[in-house]
C-alpha positions as CSV (number, residue, x, y, z in Angstrom):
1,M,32.7,199.4,61.9
2,H,30.0,197.0,60.8
3,W,27.0,198.2,58.7
4,L,24.7,197.7,55.8
5,T,22.3,194.8,55.2
6,I,22.0,194.1,51.5
7,V,21.0,190.4,51.5
8,P,19.0,188.4,54.1
9,V,21.8,186.5,55.9
10,T,22.6,186.0,59.5
11,L,25.9,187.0,61.1
12,L,27.4,183.5,60.9
13,G,25.3,182.7,57.8
14,A,27.0,185.5,55.9
15,L,29.9,183.2,55.2
16,T,27.6,180.8,53.5
17,V,24.9,181.3,50.9
18,L,21.7,183.3,50.9
19,G,19.2,182.1,53.6
20,C,21.6,179.5,55.0
21,D,22.3,180.0,58.7
22,V,25.0,177.3,59.0
23,P,28.6,178.6,58.9
24,I,30.2,177.0,55.9
25,G,32.8,179.5,54.8
26,H,35.4,176.7,55.2
27,Y,33.9,174.8,52.3
28,K,34.1,178.0,50.1
29,T,37.8,178.5,51.0
30,M,38.6,174.9,50.3
31,G,37.0,175.1,46.8
32,C,34.3,172.5,47.7
33,T,31.4,172.0,45.3
34,P,27.8,172.5,46.8
35,I,25.4,169.6,46.0
36,G,21.6,170.0,46.1
37,K,19.7,172.6,48.1
38,L,17.6,172.3,51.2
39,A,14.5,174.3,52.1
40,S,16.7,176.2,54.6
41,G,18.7,177.6,51.7
42,C,21.8,175.5,52.6
43,P,23.4,173.0,50.2
44,E,22.5,169.5,51.0
45,R,26.2,168.6,51.1
46,Y,29.5,169.5,49.6
47,E,32.0,167.5,47.6
48,C,35.5,168.2,48.9
49,P,38.3,166.3,47.1
50,S,40.9,167.8,49.3
51,I,39.3,166.0,52.3
52,T,37.8,162.8,50.8
53,A,40.6,162.2,48.2
54,H,43.5,163.9,50.0
55,D,47.0,163.2,48.6
56,N,49.5,163.5,51.4
57,E,52.2,164.5,48.9
58,K,50.4,167.6,47.8
59,C,49.3,170.9,49.4
60,Y,45.9,172.4,49.0
61,Y,44.9,176.1,49.2
62,N,41.8,178.0,48.1
63,G,40.5,175.3,45.8
64,K,43.9,174.7,44.1
65,T,46.4,171.8,44.4
66,Y,50.1,172.3,44.7
67,N,52.9,169.9,44.0
68,I,56.0,169.6,46.2
69,D,58.2,172.8,45.7
70,E,55.4,174.6,43.8
71,S,54.8,178.1,45.0
72,V,51.6,180.1,45.7
73,P,51.5,183.5,44.0
74,D,52.4,186.2,46.6
75,A,49.2,188.1,45.8
76,E,47.1,185.2,47.1
77,V,48.7,185.1,50.5
78,A,49.6,188.8,51.0
79,Q,46.5,189.4,53.2
80,F,48.0,186.9,55.8
81,C,51.2,188.9,56.1
82,S,52.9,186.1,54.2
83,V,55.1,185.8,51.2
84,L,57.2,183.2,49.3
85,C,54.8,180.3,50.2
86,Y,55.7,177.0,48.7
87,C,54.6,173.3,49.3
88,R,57.2,171.1,51.0
89,A,57.2,167.5,51.9
90,A,56.4,166.7,55.5
91,K,54.8,164.0,57.7
92,P,52.0,163.2,57.9
93,F,50.9,165.8,55.3
94,A,52.8,168.0,52.9
95,K,52.6,171.5,54.2
96,F,53.2,175.1,53.1
97,R,56.2,177.0,54.3
98,C,55.9,180.8,54.1
99,A,58.0,183.8,55.1
100,H,56.3,186.3,57.4
101,I,56.0,190.0,56.6
102,D,56.5,192.4,59.5
103,C,54.8,195.6,58.4
104,P,56.7,198.9,59.1
105,E,53.7,200.2,61.0
106,F,54.0,197.4,63.5
107,F,57.1,199.1,64.9
108,H,56.0,202.7,65.3
109,R,53.5,204.5,67.4
110,F,50.6,205.8,65.3
111,D,48.7,209.1,65.9
112,Y,45.1,207.7,65.5
113,D,43.6,211.1,66.5
114,N,45.3,213.0,63.7
115,C,46.1,210.4,61.0
116,L,44.6,207.5,59.2
117,R,46.1,204.5,57.4
118,K,45.3,203.7,53.8
119,Y,45.1,200.2,52.4
120,K,44.9,198.4,49.1
121,K,42.8,195.4,48.2
122,N,43.8,192.1,49.9
123,S,46.8,193.7,51.6
124,C,48.3,193.1,55.0
125,C,50.4,196.2,55.4
126,S,49.1,199.7,54.9
127,A,50.0,201.6,51.7
128,G,50.8,204.7,53.7
129,S,49.1,207.3,56.0
130,V,47.5,210.7,55.7
131,C,47.5,213.2,58.5
132,G,46.0,216.5,59.5
133,A,44.3,218.7,56.9
134,D,45.3,216.4,54.1
135,R,42.6,214.0,55.3
136,D,40.0,216.4,54.1
137,K,41.3,216.1,50.5
138,L,40.5,212.4,50.4
139,A,37.3,211.0,48.8
140,K,34.6,210.0,51.3
141,C,32.4,206.9,51.5
142,E,29.2,206.7,53.5
143,L,27.7,203.5,54.8
144,E,24.9,203.4,57.4
145,N,25.6,206.9,58.5
146,E,29.3,206.3,59.0
147,I,31.9,208.2,57.0
148,Y,35.1,206.6,55.8
149,K,38.0,208.2,54.0
150,E,39.7,207.0,50.8
151,G,41.9,204.0,51.5
152,Q,40.1,202.9,54.7
153,R,38.7,199.4,55.1
154,I,34.9,199.1,55.2
155,T,33.3,196.0,56.7
156,F,29.7,194.9,57.0
157,K,27.7,194.3,60.1
158,D,25.8,191.3,58.6
159,N,28.6,189.9,56.4
160,P,31.9,189.7,58.1
161,C,33.3,188.0,55.0
162,R,32.9,191.0,52.8
163,T,35.3,194.0,52.8
164,C,35.5,197.2,50.7
165,I,38.3,199.7,50.3
166,C,36.8,203.2,50.3
167,S,37.4,204.8,46.9
168,A,36.1,207.7,44.8
169,G,32.6,206.8,43.5
170,F,31.8,204.3,46.2
171,N,28.1,203.2,46.0
172,A,26.8,201.5,49.1
173,T,24.1,199.8,47.0
174,A,26.5,198.2,44.5
175,T,29.1,196.6,46.7
176,D,28.5,193.2,45.0
177,T,30.0,194.6,41.8
178,D,32.5,197.1,43.2
179,P,36.0,196.1,42.1
180,N,37.3,197.5,45.4
181,C,35.1,195.1,47.4
182,F,36.1,191.5,48.0
183,D,35.3,188.3,49.9
184,T,37.6,187.1,52.6
185,T,39.7,184.0,52.0
186,C,40.5,182.0,55.1
187,G,44.2,181.0,55.7
188,F,43.7,177.7,57.6
189,E,45.0,175.6,54.8
190,L,48.3,177.5,54.9
191,F,48.9,177.1,58.6
192,S,46.8,174.3,60.1
193,E,47.1,171.4,57.8
194,K,47.5,168.8,60.6
195,Q,44.1,169.8,62.1
196,V,42.3,170.4,58.8
197,Y,43.4,167.1,57.2
198,G,43.9,165.1,60.3
199,G,40.2,164.7,61.1
200,G,39.5,168.1,62.6
201,V,36.3,170.1,62.1
202,P,35.9,173.9,62.0
203,V,35.0,175.9,65.1
204,Y,33.3,179.2,64.5
205,K,33.1,182.2,66.8
206,E,30.3,184.8,66.6
207,G,31.0,187.6,64.2
208,R,34.1,185.9,62.7
209,C,34.3,185.1,59.0
210,C,36.7,182.2,59.2
211,P,37.0,179.2,61.6
212,W,38.4,180.3,65.0
213,E,40.1,177.0,65.4
214,W,39.8,173.3,64.3
215,R,38.7,170.7,66.8
216,L,40.2,167.1,66.7
217,P,38.1,164.1,67.8
218,Q,38.3,163.1,71.5
219,E,37.6,159.7,73.1
220,T,34.9,161.2,75.3
221,D,32.8,162.4,72.3
222,K,29.4,160.8,71.9
223,V,26.7,161.0,69.3
224,V,23.3,162.6,70.2
225,K,20.7,161.4,67.7
226,G,18.6,164.1,66.1
227,S,14.9,164.0,65.4
228,T,15.5,163.6,61.6
229,V,15.2,160.0,60.3
230,A,18.5,158.9,59.0
231,T,18.5,158.0,55.3
232,G,21.5,155.7,55.5
233,D,23.0,157.6,52.6
234,P,26.8,157.8,53.3
235,N,26.9,161.1,51.4
236,L,24.6,162.6,54.1
237,Q,26.8,161.6,57.0
238,C,29.7,163.3,58.8
239,K,32.6,161.1,59.8
240,Y,34.4,162.3,62.9
241,G,37.1,160.1,64.4
242,K,35.4,156.8,65.1
243,L,32.0,158.3,65.0
244,T,29.5,158.5,62.2
245,L,26.8,161.2,62.4
246,S,23.8,161.6,60.2
247,V,22.4,165.0,59.3
248,G,20.7,166.3,62.3
249,D,22.9,164.5,64.8
250,S,25.1,166.4,67.2
251,L,28.0,165.7,69.6
252,D,27.7,165.2,73.3
253,I,30.8,167.1,74.5
254,Q,31.9,168.4,77.8
255,Q,34.2,171.2,76.7
256,S,34.4,174.9,77.1
257,T,37.1,177.5,76.3
258,E,39.3,179.4,78.7
259,E,36.7,182.2,78.4
260,K,34.0,179.7,79.6
261,Q,32.3,179.5,76.2
262,K,30.5,176.3,75.5
263,M,30.9,174.6,72.2
264,S,28.1,172.9,70.2
265,C,28.9,170.6,67.2
266,S,26.4,169.1,64.8
267,C,26.2,167.5,61.4
268,D,24.3,170.0,59.3
269,V,26.0,170.1,55.9
270,P,28.3,167.0,55.3
271,P,31.0,165.9,55.0
272,L,32.2,167.9,58.0
273,L,30.7,168.6,61.4
274,T,30.4,172.3,62.2
275,C,31.1,173.6,65.7
276,V,30.1,177.0,67.1
277,L,31.2,178.7,70.3
278,N,28.1,179.8,72.1
């Protein structure tokens, strides 16, 4: 269920900015501020206080800072099947503790041939189901020759970070202003603080909106110098463990996943390296 090209972005670039083909959705989730703009359309770099000025006694999520015992509104974490998230003291970093939601539909067989589930914006669990002839009474949404029924989730082929909930009056050419359409927020700050703030870098997988995982530095990592002449500006460098990479440099790594996918990591938009599973 992936359709509709509204803006010129690539599949991975869809989590970035117009024309930028570097996956930088993690910067958006962390509330980082873009600085400058390159000819490629990418920001020159980002300012990320949660990384460069991290306070180990605070928690960070979606551009906001939380003190110990401070709670995150349930509506902001519902999409991750979580509730009652709060910041608690821990070592080496303060971390969120959340209660997990088990949706009722997880425990029942579902008649996919005769029924459909309805969802609300930014929800984890369905809001109910509609079966049989009652499905014909629901409003319809059309996108790239595909028909959706009211309450179904609509995703986009060239922008995996954008989702709409089919509703009456849906206009495929106005999804940027549709109140039932929204951008994905990644949940790595809620669940992977040791990797995110312990020197890790995001690893993206084709077609995924958010980082698939976070990679920590390894002793065998080496720098491969790029063709771009380094400026020496520390703001245009990526720090990774004991290594310092200038924009255009990449890592020499001998690593692949269990699925035999190879990983490439480069310093494209500081301050973090970006890795992609090829």
